[in-house]
ZATI-636037 format. One line per 4 residues: number of its first residue (from 1); their letters; for each residue y, x, z of N, C-alpha, C. Coordinates in pm, 1 decimal. Layout:
! ZATI-636037
NUM = a = Y/X/Z/Y/X/Z/Y/X/Z | ...;
END
This chain:
! ZATI-636037
1 = mkkt = -3699.3/-3385.1/-10156.4/-3689.2/-3242.0/-10091.9/-3677.7/-3289.8/-9929.2 | -3618.7/-3408.6/-9898.7/-3583.5/-3423.0/-9773.1/-3729.9/-3462.9/-9705.2 | -3807.8/-3547.5/-9782.3/-3945.0/-3595.9/-9730.7/-4026.8/-3468.2/-9714.9 | -4022.6/-3365.1/-9811.3/-4091.1/-3246.1/-9792.4/-4073.2/-3176.9/-9659.7;
5 = lvli = -3938.0/-3166.3/-9628.7/-3890.3/-3099.4/-9497.6/-3943.2/-3180.8/-9388.6 | -3930.2/-3328.2/-9379.3/-3974.3/-3398.5/-9278.1/-4129.2/-3370.4/-9258.3 | -4177.2/-3376.9/-9343.5/-4355.1/-3354.2/-9360.1/-4377.8/-3189.1/-9300.0 | -4304.0/-3100.5/-9347.4/-4336.0/-2958.8/-9301.5/-4293.2/-2965.0/-9169.6;
9 = ftif = -4182.8/-3034.7/-9089.4/-4148.3/-3019.5/-8966.6/-4246.5/-3088.9/-8874.7 | -4303.6/-3215.3/-8943.7/-4415.6/-3267.3/-8864.3/-4521.8/-3189.7/-8859.7 | -4574.2/-3135.2/-8952.7/-4702.1/-3076.0/-8951.6/-4706.9/-2935.0/-8832.9 | -4553.7/-2876.3/-8849.6/-4537.6/-2775.7/-8729.1/-4535.0/-2814.1/-8590.5;
13 = tlga = -4481.2/-2930.4/-8568.7/-4473.4/-2996.0/-8458.6/-4604.8/-3033.3/-8397.5 | -4674.4/-3093.3/-8489.4/-4809.2/-3146.7/-8448.3/-4911.9/-3011.4/-8425.4 | -4884.4/-2915.9/-8506.0/-4969.0/-2782.6/-8483.9/-4950.8/-2725.1/-8353.4 | -4800.3/-2712.1/-8321.0/-4754.7/-2678.4/-8187.5/-4817.7/-2746.7/-8083.4;
17 = fiya = -4833.3/-2882.0/-8085.9/-4869.5/-2976.3/-8012.7/-5000.8/-2949.9/-7957.5 | -5067.1/-2943.4/-8076.2/-5239.1/-2940.4/-8083.4/-5282.2/-2775.3/-7999.2 | -5186.7/-2684.6/-8056.3/-5224.2/-2555.3/-7998.6/-5175.1/-2525.5/-7862.9 | -5080.6/-2580.5/-7803.5/-5050.1/-2594.4/-7679.5/-5126.6/-2541.1/-7573.3;
21 = etki = -5100.5/-2457.9/-7496.0/-5198.6/-2421.8/-7380.0/-5221.3/-2541.9/-7300.9 | -5365.2/-2570.8/-7289.1/-5392.4/-2654.6/-7163.0/-5481.2/-2575.8/-7074.3 | -5404.7/-2608.0/-6939.8/-5452.5/-2543.2/-6824.1/-5534.4/-2631.0/-6736.0 | -5663.5/-2600.8/-6711.4/-5760.6/-2685.9/-6638.0/-5792.1/-2618.6/-6504.0;
25 = gvis = -5785.3/-2694.0/-6388.1/-5826.6/-2637.1/-6291.3/-5952.5/-2736.8/-6211.4 | -6038.0/-2682.1/-6147.3/-6126.3/-2749.2/-6062.0/-6128.1/-2737.2/-5909.3 | -6161.8/-2848.7/-5845.0/-6159.9/-2828.4/-5696.0/-6293.8/-2886.1/-5639.7 | -6344.4/-2854.1/-5529.9/-6454.7/-2897.6/-5468.9/-6403.9/-2975.4/-5344.0;
29 = aeqv = -6376.5/-3116.4/-5364.3/-6295.2/-3189.1/-5251.6/-6414.6/-3191.4/-5123.9 | -6537.4/-3177.7/-5168.1/-6620.0/-3172.5/-5025.8/-6601.7/-3045.0/-4969.9 | -6566.3/-2933.2/-5030.9/-6545.0/-2804.9/-4958.0/-6427.2/-2811.8/-4890.5 | -6303.5/-2865.3/-4949.8/-6187.3/-2878.3/-4897.6/-6199.6/-2949.7/-4778.1;
33 = ilnt = -6259.4/-3080.1/-4779.2/-6291.2/-3136.7/-4640.2/-6386.7/-3059.6/-4511.9 | -6465.9/-2995.1/-4572.7/-6541.7/-2937.4/-4484.5/-6473.3/-2815.1/-4441.3 | -6396.5/-2734.5/-4497.1/-6328.3/-2613.9/-4464.4/-6191.3/-2604.2/-4414.4 | -6128.0/-2735.2/-4410.0/-5998.5/-2730.0/-4373.4/-6002.1/-2733.0/-4217.7;
37 = irgk = -5912.8/-2702.4/-4132.6/-5915.6/-2709.9/-4000.4/-5911.5/-2860.0/-3941.9 | -5858.0/-2954.7/-4001.6/-5863.7/-3084.4/-3960.0/-5995.0/-3136.8/-3994.8 | -6053.9/-3087.9/-4133.6/-6170.7/-3152.9/-4186.7/-6273.3/-3102.0/-4089.7 | -6281.4/-2992.2/-4038.7/-6351.5/-2941.6/-3933.0/-6381.2/-3043.1/-3798.6;
41 = qvkl = -6240.6/-3090.8/-3748.7/-6220.8/-3154.3/-3622.8/-6296.6/-3275.1/-3674.2 | -6262.2/-3342.4/-3781.6/-6322.9/-3454.9/-3829.0/-6472.3/-3470.5/-3821.5 | -6522.5/-3350.1/-3881.5/-6684.8/-3342.0/-3867.6/-6723.1/-3339.0/-3724.6 | -6672.0/-3247.4/-3653.9/-6706.8/-3257.9/-3506.3/-6696.8/-3384.0/-3431.7;
45 = klek = -6586.6/-3452.2/-3454.0/-6553.6/-3584.8/-3410.1/-6691.0/-3697.5/-3454.9 | -6699.2/-3686.3/-3572.4/-6825.5/-3769.5/-3607.5/-6937.4/-3748.6/-3578.8 | -6991.4/-3594.1/-3564.1/-7098.0/-3571.6/-3502.4/-7104.1/-3587.5/-3341.8 | -7002.4/-3597.5/-3297.9/-7012.2/-3631.4/-3141.8/-7053.9/-3786.8/-3119.6;
49 = lgki = -6973.7/-3882.3/-3214.6/-6988.8/-4003.7/-3217.0/-7134.3/-4062.7/-3252.6 | -7198.4/-3966.6/-3330.6/-7348.1/-3985.6/-3361.6/-7445.7/-3945.5/-3258.1 | -7408.0/-3843.4/-3187.9/-7482.0/-3782.6/-3075.9/-7483.8/-3883.6/-2978.6 | -7370.8/-3957.2/-2932.1/-7334.7/-4055.6/-2834.9/-7429.7/-4188.5/-2874.7;
53 = iqek = -7430.7/-4212.2/-3014.3/-7501.6/-4327.9/-3054.5/-7655.6/-4296.6/-3034.8 | -7704.0/-4172.6/-3089.5/-7844.5/-4135.3/-3062.9/-7888.4/-4130.7/-2923.7 | -7812.1/-4095.3/-2818.9/-7864.4/-4067.9/-2709.4/-7875.3/-4234.1/-2619.0 | -7790.4/-4319.8/-2670.6/-7791.2/-4460.9/-2634.7/-7910.4/-4530.1/-2681.7;
57 = vakk = -7932.3/-4495.6/-2814.4/-8061.7/-4543.0/-2876.6/-8200.4/-4488.0/-2788.8 | -8191.9/-4369.0/-2751.1/-8311.6/-4287.5/-2725.6/-8314.1/-4353.7/-2570.3 | -8222.2/-4383.1/-2514.6/-8241.1/-4456.9/-2373.0/-8285.3/-4568.3/-2377.0 | -8223.8/-4652.9/-2475.0/-8278.4/-4813.1/-2481.4/-8429.6/-4768.8/-2514.9;
61 = dnei = -8474.7/-4713.4/-2613.1/-8601.5/-4701.9/-2669.3/-8696.6/-4642.7/-2556.6 | -8651.7/-4583.7/-2465.3/-8732.2/-4513.4/-2357.8/-8752.6/-4663.9/-2253.0 | -8648.4/-4747.8/-2218.3/-8664.4/-4857.2/-2151.9/-8776.4/-4954.7/-2214.2 | -8782.5/-4962.4/-2367.1/-8888.0/-5045.2/-2406.9/-9020.1/-4983.9/-2399.7;
65 = kkle = -9033.2/-4835.9/-2409.4/-9165.8/-4766.9/-2387.3/-9200.7/-4788.7/-2233.8 | -9117.7/-4794.1/-2149.5/-9152.5/-4812.1/-2032.8/-9220.9/-4966.7/-1997.8 | -9147.2/-5048.3/-2055.2/-9189.6/-5178.4/-2027.5/-9302.8/-5208.8/-2098.5 | -9339.7/-5173.7/-2228.3/-9476.5/-5161.2/-2312.6/-9579.7/-5104.2/-2218.2;
69 = kdlv = -9556.9/-4999.3/-2146.8/-9658.8/-4930.7/-2056.3/-9686.9/-5018.8/-1944.1 | -9584.1/-5101.8/-1880.7/-9580.8/-5184.3/-1776.8/-9673.6/-5290.6/-1803.1 | -9664.2/-5325.1/-1920.6/-9736.5/-5459.7/-1986.5/-9898.6/-5459.9/-2002.6 | -9929.6/-5340.1/-1979.8/-10062.7/-5312.4/-2010.6/-10136.3/-5301.4/-1868.8;
73 = spal = -10058.3/-5303.2/-1773.8/-10112.4/-5285.4/-1636.8/-10189.3/-5399.9/-1580.0 | -10295.7/-5389.1/-1536.5/-10415.4/-5481.3/-1498.3/-10360.6/-5559.1/-1381.5 | -10251.5/-5500.0/-1292.4/-10190.2/-5561.5/-1172.9/-10124.6/-5678.7/-1188.5 | -10074.4/-5708.2/-1328.1/-9982.9/-5803.7/-1348.1/-10052.9/-5946.8/-1349.1;
77 = naet = -9991.2/-6041.6/-1286.9/-10032.2/-6153.9/-1304.1/-9960.0/-6228.2/-1435.2 | -10013.4/-6358.9/-1479.2/-9999.8/-6397.3/-1609.2/-9835.7/-6430.6/-1625.9 | -9783.4/-6495.0/-1515.7/-9654.9/-6518.6/-1523.0/-9586.1/-6391.1/-1544.7 | -9588.8/-6295.1/-1456.7/-9515.2/-6153.6/-1471.0/-9545.4/-6104.3/-1586.4;
81 = rerk = -9637.7/-6123.2/-1645.7/-9674.4/-6038.4/-1791.4/-9603.6/-6130.3/-1885.5 | -9600.7/-6263.1/-1883.6/-9517.9/-6337.0/-1961.4/-9355.5/-6296.9/-1975.0 | -9305.2/-6276.1/-1853.6/-9174.5/-6266.6/-1832.9/-9138.3/-6128.3/-1869.4 | -9214.6/-6039.4/-1862.7/-9201.4/-5878.3/-1913.6/-9216.4/-5879.0/-2059.1;
85 = atel = -9296.1/-5965.5/-2113.7/-9316.6/-5969.5/-2268.8/-9194.5/-6008.1/-2330.2 | -9138.8/-6118.4/-2246.2/-8995.0/-6190.3/-2297.8/-8893.7/-6074.1/-2292.1 | -8893.5/-6002.7/-2192.1/-8793.9/-5916.5/-2163.9/-8815.7/-5791.0/-2261.0 | -8945.9/-5761.5/-2290.2/-8956.5/-5662.9/-2399.0/-8902.0/-5695.8/-2541.8;
89 = qfkk = -8920.3/-5820.4/-2587.6/-8883.6/-5866.2/-2721.0/-8738.4/-5887.7/-2714.9 | -8691.9/-5909.0/-2614.8/-8524.0/-5906.9/-2592.9/-8487.5/-5778.7/-2615.4 | -8532.5/-5660.4/-2542.8/-8496.7/-5553.4/-2555.6/-8491.0/-5493.7/-2689.3 | -8614.6/-5516.1/-2748.7/-8623.9/-5470.8/-2870.8/-8526.7/-5520.3/-2993.1;
93 = tnlk = -8501.2/-5647.8/-2979.4/-8415.5/-5721.8/-3058.4/-8276.8/-5648.6/-3041.1 | -8237.7/-5657.7/-2917.5/-8109.0/-5579.6/-2873.5/-8099.6/-5437.8/-2923.3 | -8197.0/-5358.1/-2917.1/-8198.9/-5216.2/-2990.8/-8161.7/-5243.5/-3124.8 | -8250.6/-5326.8/-3203.5/-8218.1/-5320.7/-3326.6/-8080.0/-5354.9/-3365.7;
97 = ryae = -8022.5/-5462.9/-3291.8/-7879.1/-5506.4/-3333.1/-7793.8/-5375.8/-3286.8 | -7805.0/-5315.0/-3173.1/-7719.5/-5190.9/-3127.8/-7718.1/-5085.9/-3229.1 | -7835.6/-5049.9/-3281.8/-7858.3/-4955.7/-3389.2/-7794.9/-4975.3/-3525.3 | -7794.4/-5104.9/-3569.1/-7728.9/-5140.2/-3675.7/-7572.3/-5153.4/-3650.1;
101 = dsrk = -7518.6/-5207.2/-3567.3/-7386.0/-5216.5/-3519.9/-7337.9/-5069.4/-3540.4 | -7408.3/-5001.6/-3445.3/-7360.4/-4827.2/-3429.6/-7368.3/-4765.5/-3559.6 | -7450.6/-4798.1/-3649.2/-7449.4/-4760.9/-3770.0/-7324.5/-4783.9/-3851.3 | -7314.4/-4933.8/-3842.3/-7178.4/-4964.2/-3935.3/-7049.6/-4908.7/-3871.9;
105 = ewql = -7026.7/-4878.2/-3738.7/-6917.0/-4840.0/-3684.7/-6911.1/-4697.7/-3699.7 | -7034.9/-4606.7/-3718.4/-6996.8/-4474.5/-3773.4/-6972.4/-4480.6/-3909.8 | -7016.9/-4557.0/-3998.5/-6972.0/-4562.1/-4124.1/-6819.7/-4600.5/-4152.0 | -6795.4/-4688.7/-4069.3/-6661.7/-4737.2/-4078.5/-6546.1/-4628.6/-4048.8;
109 = qykk = -6589.2/-4548.7/-3919.7/-6511.4/-4443.4/-3863.5/-6515.7/-4335.8/-3968.6 | -6641.8/-4305.6/-4050.1/-6642.3/-4198.6/-4139.9/-6544.1/-4215.5/-4255.3 | -6555.9/-4361.9/-4340.3/-6457.6/-4410.2/-4433.4/-6328.9/-4362.8/-4380.5 | -6292.1/-4439.0/-4260.5/-6134.3/-4427.1/-4233.5/-6103.4/-4266.7/-4220.4;
113 = emmk = -6186.8/-4179.9/-4178.0/-6143.0/-4026.2/-4163.5/-6122.4/-3974.5/-4302.4 | -6224.5/-4012.6/-4391.3/-6206.6/-3946.0/-4499.7/-6096.6/-4008.9/-4608.0 | -6065.9/-4117.3/-4590.7/-5973.3/-4181.7/-4655.7/-5808.2/-4112.9/-4613.9 | -5829.4/-4092.6/-4468.4/-5711.6/-4033.9/-4423.6/-5703.9/-3877.1/-4489.6;
117 = ltne = -5811.1/-3827.1/-4462.7/-5813.2/-3680.3/-4527.1/-5755.4/-3660.7/-4671.7 | -5832.3/-3762.2/-4756.2/-5806.6/-3772.6/-4897.8/-5666.3/-3818.2/-4932.1 | -5597.2/-3891.9/-4859.0/-5473.0/-3934.8/-4862.9/-5363.3/-3816.9/-4828.1 | -5397.2/-3722.8/-4747.8/-5326.9/-3597.2/-4710.0/-5355.2/-3488.3/-4823.2;
121 = vmpi = -5464.8/-3493.3/-4867.6/-5512.8/-3377.2/-4962.5/-5452.8/-3411.3/-5107.8 | -5454.4/-3486.3/-5169.9/-5409.6/-3552.0/-5287.8/-5250.8/-3490.4/-5303.6 | -5170.9/-3509.4/-5227.9/-5027.7/-3465.5/-5262.8/-5035.7/-3314.0/-5251.4 | -5097.5/-3234.8/-5203.5/-5131.8/-3114.8/-5222.4/-5167.6/-3066.5/-5341.8;
125 = ikki = -5285.5/-3125.5/-5385.1/-5347.3/-3089.8/-5504.2/-5248.5/-3115.3/-5649.6 | -5152.6/-3246.7/-5621.8/-5051.3/-3271.4/-5691.4/-4943.7/-3156.2/-5717.7 | -4927.4/-3100.2/-5597.5/-4799.7/-3032.6/-5596.9/-4854.1/-2884.5/-5671.2 | -4970.9/-2824.0/-5639.6/-5033.2/-2734.9/-5686.8/-5020.5/-2745.0/-5857.7;
129 = gesk = -5085.8/-2858.3/-5886.9/-5091.5/-2873.6/-6011.1/-4963.2/-2869.5/-6103.2 | -4862.8/-2920.3/-6035.2/-4729.4/-2929.4/-6094.3/-4664.4/-2788.4/-6104.7 | -4682.0/-2726.4/-5971.5/-4602.4/-2590.6/-5982.9/-4686.0/-2480.1/-6056.9 | -4802.8/-2508.4/-6074.7/-4880.2/-2408.0/-6162.8/-4915.8/-2468.2/-6300.0;
133 = nytl = -4835.8/-2562.4/-6331.6/-4839.9/-2617.1/-6470.7/-4988.8/-2658.6/-6520.7 | -5079.6/-2721.4/-6435.2/-5213.4/-2767.7/-6478.9/-5194.7/-2868.8/-6549.1 | -5260.5/-2885.4/-6646.7/-5265.1/-3018.0/-6738.3/-5380.3/-3093.8/-6665.3 | -5486.1/-3078.3/-6633.8/-5592.6/-3134.7/-6562.9/-5645.6/-3059.1/-6432.2;
137 = ifdi = -5687.1/-3163.4/-6323.6/-5756.3/-3100.1/-6209.8/-5874.9/-3184.0/-6167.6 | -5992.9/-3121.6/-6200.6/-6099.5/-3213.8/-6170.4/-6178.6/-3172.8/-6043.6 | -6227.0/-3289.3/-5996.0/-6310.4/-3267.5/-5866.6/-6455.0/-3245.2/-5911.6 | -6504.5/-3132.0/-5893.8/-6635.9/-3103.6/-5942.7/-6751.8/-3184.2/-5919.0;
141 = qssg = -6743.2/-3262.4/-5770.9/-6860.2/-3330.4/-5768.8/-6855.8/-3466.1/-5826.4 | -6719.7/-3532.7/-5846.7/-6727.7/-3651.4/-5922.3/-6700.5/-3647.6/-6057.1 | -6705.5/-3522.9/-6115.8/-6631.1/-3540.4/-6259.5/-6768.2/-3498.9/-6357.3 | -6883.4/-3469.3/-6317.6/-7002.0/-3446.9/-6396.3/-6995.7/-3312.3/-6444.6;
145 = isyf = -6891.1/-3218.6/-6414.6/-6897.8/-3092.6/-6462.1/-7028.9/-3012.2/-6436.5 | -7096.4/-2948.5/-6529.9/-7208.5/-2875.7/-6520.9/-7175.6/-2713.1/-6515.4 | -7096.2/-2679.2/-6591.0/-7064.3/-2550.9/-6546.4/-6900.9/-2535.0/-6562.0 | -6830.6/-2421.8/-6490.3/-6699.1/-2393.9/-6505.3/-6699.0/-2241.9/-6465.0;
149 = dkti = -6578.2/-2184.4/-6551.0/-6567.5/-2053.2/-6493.0/-6480.0/-2039.8/-6328.4 | -6542.5/-1985.8/-6248.4/-6465.4/-1951.5/-6122.6/-6324.2/-1935.7/-6139.0 | -6258.4/-1894.1/-6208.4/-6132.0/-1836.5/-6198.5/-6057.2/-1960.5/-6210.7 | -6094.5/-2063.6/-6271.9/-6019.6/-2182.2/-6273.5/-6045.6/-2287.0/-6117.0;
153 = ditn = -6110.6/-2240.6/-6025.3/-6147.7/-2306.8/-5909.5/-6028.3/-2299.9/-5813.2 | -5959.2/-2367.8/-5776.4/-5839.2/-2380.9/-5693.7/-5878.0/-2423.7/-5549.2 | -6003.3/-2444.9/-5540.1/-6038.2/-2503.2/-5386.9/-5973.8/-2418.6/-5280.3 | -5989.2/-2319.5/-5273.0/-5954.4/-2231.8/-5156.7/-5785.6/-2237.7/-5138.7;
157 = evir = -5714.9/-2243.8/-5256.3/-5592.1/-2223.6/-5271.8/-5533.4/-2404.3/-5196.7 | -5614.9/-2495.3/-5236.0/-5596.1/-2639.3/-5169.2/-5603.7/-2637.5/-5009.6 | -5732.5/-2547.6/-4973.7/-5749.7/-2552.2/-4837.9/-5636.1/-2477.1/-4758.6 | -5597.3/-2365.1/-4799.2/-5502.7/-2274.8/-4757.4/-5369.2/-2365.5/-4743.8;
161 = dyda = -5318.4/-2417.1/-4852.8/-5192.7/-2504.9/-4853.0/-5223.2/-2639.5/-4755.7 | -5312.1/-2681.5/-4730.0/-5365.9/-2805.1/-4650.1/-5333.5/-2771.3/-4502.9 | -5405.9/-2632.7/-4488.6/-5408.7/-2585.6/-4351.7/-5262.5/-2559.8/-4299.2 | -5195.6/-2501.1/-4391.5/-5039.4/-2468.7/-4373.8/-4963.4/-2594.1/-4344.3;
165 = kype = -5016.0/-2698.4/-4397.6/-4918.9/-2833.2/-4377.4/-4968.8/-2897.6/-4250.5 | -5097.7/-2905.0/-4239.0/-5191.5/-2993.7/-4123.0/-5225.1/-2859.9/-4014.8 | -5156.3/-2799.8/-3964.6/-5228.6/-2708.7/-3860.2/-5317.6/-2770.0/-3756.5 | -5389.0/-2705.7/-3681.9/-5482.8/-2740.1/-3591.6/-5399.9/-2838.2/-3475.7;
169 = ktk = -5478.4/-2947.6/-3424.5/-5408.4/-3033.6/-3342.8/-5474.6/-2988.2/-3188.9 | -5377.5/-2956.1/-3103.4/-5415.5/-2921.9/-2971.5/-5454.3/-3042.3/-2896.5 | -5547.3/-3072.1/-2824.1/-5586.0/-3170.8/-2750.9/-5543.5/-3173.3/-2605.2;
END
């Protein structure tokens, strides 16, 4: 009799556990980053850095084109032509190095800013998950989700709470 009661209790307990409500939410981390106030500031900062780099590359490229044009001038003697050819090669190498270093600098800045935003967003997602009793919250970009009902998308709520916690910085 005692074993039967334990078995019945176990079955009901497992059944209750299996049929317990599972609440799932999804977010678009990309949208959170692009649509928060600070995310927009970071995007502008990175675009500005990219533009500065592009302008410097264009300036160096124009110098190279001018030197190439000068090199074909029939008025140059052999010594001057050789000196300009060496200078041209030096500037081309310099441009390649600058472009590579700048790309690495931009990527490093991007990673740093994204890590900072991610570290600020995660506690907000956790807080929403705990306060609204979510069992799981997936990032739709990295989870491989092909379809979800829009009613479980909490992206806008995360953006709202993030902006409330981290309002716009004045410069």
